[in-house]
N, C-alpha and C positions, 0 to 999 in steps of 0.2 A: 281326119286321120286316115292315112293310106292303108290299104289292105295288104297284109303279108301274103307271100305266095307259099306253095306247097313245100318248099324247102324247109320251112319252119318246123315241120314235124319229122324231118329226116335226121333225127338226133343220133349222134355217134354213140356207140357202146359195143358191148360184146355180142352183137347180133348183126344180121345182114338184112338190108332193105331190098325189096324187089316188088314188082307188080305182077299179079297173077290174073289171067282172064277167067271169069266165072259168071255164068248166067247173063252173058251179054254186056258185062261191065268189067273194068279192070280194078282189082282191089289191091291196095297197098298192104304189104305185110312186113313185119319185122320178125325174124326167126332166128333161133339159136338151138344148138344141140342136135342130137340124133337119137332115134328110138321111137317108141309109140307116140302118136301125135296128140298133143294137148292144144286145143284151139281156144284162144282168149278173146272174148268179145266185150268191148267197152260200151258205155252208154252215153247219155247226154248230161253235161256238156264237156265230155272228155274226148280222147282219141287213144290210139294204141298204147301210148306211153304210160297210161295209168297202170299197166301191167309190167312195167320195166323190171321191177324186182322179181316178179314171178317168172319172167322170161329167163333170167339168169339162174334162179334157183331150180326151176324145172329142168333146164338143160344140164346143170351140174348133177342132177339126180338121175340122169339117163333117159330123158324124154326129149322129143322134138317139140319145142314150144314155139307156137306161132301166134303173134298178136296182130289183129286185123284192124284196119280202119274200115268201118262200115261204109256202105254206099252213102255218099253225100258228105263224108268227113275226111279230114286230113289230106292224104295224098291219093285217096281213091277217087274214082270217077264220081261226078256229081250231075247225073242226068236230071231232067225236069220232073220225072215221075218214078214210081217204083218204091215208095216209102211206106207201103202197107206191110204188115207183119209177115204175110205169106211170101211176098216177093223178097223181102230182106232175109227170111229164113231160107228161101231157095238160093239166094246168093251164097249163104254159108254151106248149104248142102252141095252146091256145085264146086265150091272151093276145096272141099275135102278130096275128091278124086283129082282135081286140078293140081293138088299138091302131091299127087302120086300115092295117096293113102286110101284104104278101104273104109276106115272109120276113125273116130276121134273121141276123146274125152272133151266135151264142150263146156267151157266155163264162161259165165257171163255176169256182168254187173249192170244194174239199172236196165236200160233198153236191151243191152246185151243179154241180161238175164231173162227177159221176156222172150228173146229170140232163142235162147237155149231151151226153154220150155217148148217153144214152137217147133224147132228142129226135131226135138225128141218125139213130139207128137206126129208131125207130118212126114218125117224122114227117119223113122226109127232104125232102119238097118245101118245107117251111117253113124249112129251114136252108141258108144260103149257105155258111157256114164255121163251125167251132167253135174256141174256144181254151180249153184246160183248164189250170188252175193247181192244183197240189197234189192231183191226183186221177188214179188209174189207171182204165182201162176196167173196168167192173164185173166182167166175167169174168176179167180178168187179176188183179184184186184178190182175187177169190174163190179162184183157183188158188194165188196166193201165200200166202194165209192157210192153206191146206190143206197146202202143201208146204215153206214157208220158215219156219223157227223164228223168225227175226228179225222178219219181218212179222207173224207170229202174236202175238209179244210186243208189237209196236207197236200192234196192233189189240185188245189185251186189254180196253181200256176199253169197246169196243163188244161184244166177245164175252162179257164177263163182267159187269162192273159195271152197264152199261146194261140188261142183261137182267133184273136183279133188280127185282121189283115194288116200286115206290115209293121205292127207294133213291136212284136218280138224281134223281128229283123232289125229294126232301128235300134232297139236296146242292145242287142248283141253286137252290132257293128259300131256302136258309138264309142264305147270304152269297156272296161272290165267290170263295171258296176253290177250288171245282172249276173254274170258268172260268179262274182264274189258273193253276192246276196244268196245265190243258190247254195254255194258251199258253206256259207255261214249258217244257213238254216238247216242244212242236211247233215253236216259233219258232227262228229262227237267231240267232247271237250278235250280229250287226250291229244288230239292232233291239231285242233283249230288254233291258228295263230303261231304255230311253230315255223321255223325257217323252211322246212319241207312243204308245209301247207302254203306258205306265201309263194314259193317257187311254182308249185303245182297250179295254183289259181292263175298266176301270170301266164304260164305255158298254155293252159286250157283256154283262157280268154283270148290269147293271141291266135290260137288255132281256130277258134270259132269265127274269126274275122277273115279267114281264107274264103273269098267269095266263090260260090254262093252257099257255103256251109251254114251261114246264119239262117238261110231259108230252108235248105234241105233238112236240117236237124229238127225243125219245127213241124215238117210235113208228117212225120210219123204220128205226132200227138194230134194233129188235125184229123188224120185218117182215123185214129183210135176213137175219137169222139164222134165224128160225123158219120162214120160207117155203121154205128150201132143199129139204126133202123133199116139200113140198106141191105140188099142181097149179099154183097161181098162181106159185110160185117157178120151177117147171120151165118154165112157159110164158114167163115173163120171160126166163129164160136162153136159150130157143130164139130169141126175137126178137133178143136181143143178139148172137147168132152171125152175124147179117147184117152183112157188112163195111160200114164207114162209107165212103160215097162222097164226102161233103163233105170239103174240105181241113181238116186238123187241125193246129193249133199246140199243142204241149205245153211249158209252162214249168214247171220243177220245181226246187225248192231242194235243194242238196246236203246241207243240214242238216234236211230234213223228217223230223220224228220221228213222223209219223202214217202217211204213205204213203212207204215207202222209195224212193229213186230207182231202184233196180233193179226194183222192182215196177212203177213207173210207166212206165219205158222199154219194158217188154215189151208195152205197149198197142199198139204199131205193128202187131202181128199182126192186129189187128181193123180195120185201115185199108186201104181199097182206093185212096182218092184221095191227093192230095198230103199229105205228112206232114213236119212239122218238129219237131225236139226241141232244146230248149235247157236246159242245166243251169246254174242260177244260183248262183254262189259265195257262201258265207256266208249263204245264205237258207234259211228254213225253210218252214213249211206255208202261210204267208199272203203270198205274193209281192206281191200288190196293195198291201199296206200296208208291207211290209218294204223293198221297193225300188220305190216307186210310179212314179218317173220312168221306170225301165227297163220296167216292165210297160205303162205308158201308151204308150210309144214302140213297143213290140212289137205291142200291140193296134191301134194306128193303122196301122202298116205292114201288118199282117195284114188288117185290114178294107179298106184301100185296094186290096189285091191282088185283091179279088173283090167 
């Protein structure tokens, strides 16, 4: 099977595509609207399009909505290194002034959610508020993996299969089976199997085959596990112990098969500012696509509050 090219993710819509230099790489963004900046960060195995509905809704509500392809994904640069959380967060921190803004509401799903927590801790002056979808605070997730058998089982993909040299790359590059398996395991019953679901899985599986995305996307998980005993991992953990002063909204599906609700809810320990938690019924790991109207309404409300 031949690899698709980056044009695959340049999907037409009521948004503009462009590349923005930030932290030594070029990041592809899709943006719409004008007003205060809301920055949307995807996770694995998706790309910017997972927030397509929120791009439109936030723009219509008077915000400048920007959805980013993270380093290594979509139409962004894919260098051989730089997939640790601190570097990825520095990419986002550099992107905000590169877009001509002083700060942003940062929204993240999955890995993007972990980065939202990280940017808020490491670059607090750039973050007005954060909204986290399907992601626990990094230290809360680490603790749960170590102490909770159910979360350790849910994280087995990252702890085991993704650590194997070339195995994950082969699976992601071969066909859509691995991406489909992840979505089947992580998504809620309300969305699973619908036409929108089938379209999304197909788009994301194709985007993961843009070489070398299949490798770059796994490097974050390899760093997350292998850095634990190393100085860089210990330094990252130390920075993340700083309580988050920015207001935090946490939306989490009660059917999330990747980050268990109990794990995510414990994240409030690391928040000093205002904190809101909402559990979404019948929803899994991708709330922005499973219940897009609900998520858009919550993000608009949250962004308008500050």
